[in-house]
N, C-alpha and C positions, 0 to 999 in steps of 0.2 A: 141303444145308447140315446141320451135325450141332451136337449141344448139347455140348462138352465137359464137363463136368457136369451129369448128369439134375436133376430137379427133385428125385426124388426123394433126392439127396447135397446137395440146398444149390442147385443151376446156376438160377439166372434165365432171364429172356427176353430180356436184353440183350446186347447187337451182340456182346459183350466175347466171351459164352458160348458163342460158334458161331464155324464154322470149314467149310470147304468139305469134304465128303465123297464118297466112290462109296457109292450105292444100297445098295451091298451092308454096307460098313461103318456107315452110318449105321443101316440099317434091323435086319440078321442078327446083325452081329457085335460091334459097341461096347458095346450097351443100354446099363444099367444100370454097367458097366465104368469104372474109372478112366482119364481119359482119357491120362495118362501112362502105366502100365501097357499097356492098349491100344496106344500109338503104339512103345513099346519092342517087344511081339509081334510087329508088324508090320514094323520095322526089321531089315536085316540083318546090319547092326554097330553098335556105341557113336557111330562117330563120325555116322552118319547119324540117328540116335535125335537126338543132341545136335544135329544140325544143325535137325533138324526143330523139335524142342521149343521151341528161339532164336529161329523163326521164329514161331510161335505164341504164343508169350510177347513177342514185338516186336509183335504184332498186338494184344494185350490191353494195352500199353502204350498203346498209341495211342488205345484208346476209355476216356473216365472211365468208373470204377467207379459204377454206380448211385447214388442217395441215396436210402436208406431213410426213407419217410416214416413219422412217428411220430403218429398221432391221440390227438387230445384224447379223455376219456372222453366228453364229448359228440358230439361227430364220430363216433366208434366206434359210437354209440346210433342214431345218426342215418343211419347204414351198414346198420346189423343191420335197422334200419326200413323202409328204404327196398327192401333186398331182400327184406324180407316182401309188402312191397306189391306187388313183380316178382314172386313167389311166387303170390303168390293171383292177380293176372292173369294169370300164363301160365295156372294152371289152372282160373280164367274160363273165359279164352277158348278153351282147350282145351273144355272143355264144352261151351260157347258151338255149336261149329264139331260137335262129334258129337250135338248138339240139332238143328242144320243138316242134318247128312247124313241119320240119321233121318228128319225130316220129308221132305225130296228122296225118299229111298229107298220113303218111304210113299205121296207124290205120283203115285210112277212107277209103284207096285204096283196103286195104284185104276187109274191113267190106261190103262195096261197090261191089266188086267182088262176094262174097256169094250170093246175092239178084240178081244179073243179068239173073239166071235163070227162 
């Protein structure tokens, strides 16, 4: 599965922005290239290009365009605050995990010292 338009050029995660592609084309060749320019470089002639382009356009027409959700200022503030809470939780959870690991290592080292005799 490959994105027709990469996120850097405004492509989203919608199904209409995806097409089947081989691993080589998806991973190494197309990258951020314009999909029509890339398709043209892969086709031996204009007829093949037009046929493939038309199939992609037909695919896109079957899938509705995604609806862009515009958030109210209050909702945006709530979203920002929620994201901050999640980031804080992640940071504190990570710190707690490190503390647990350090205590566990200390316990193990003390336990092993007693058995070294």
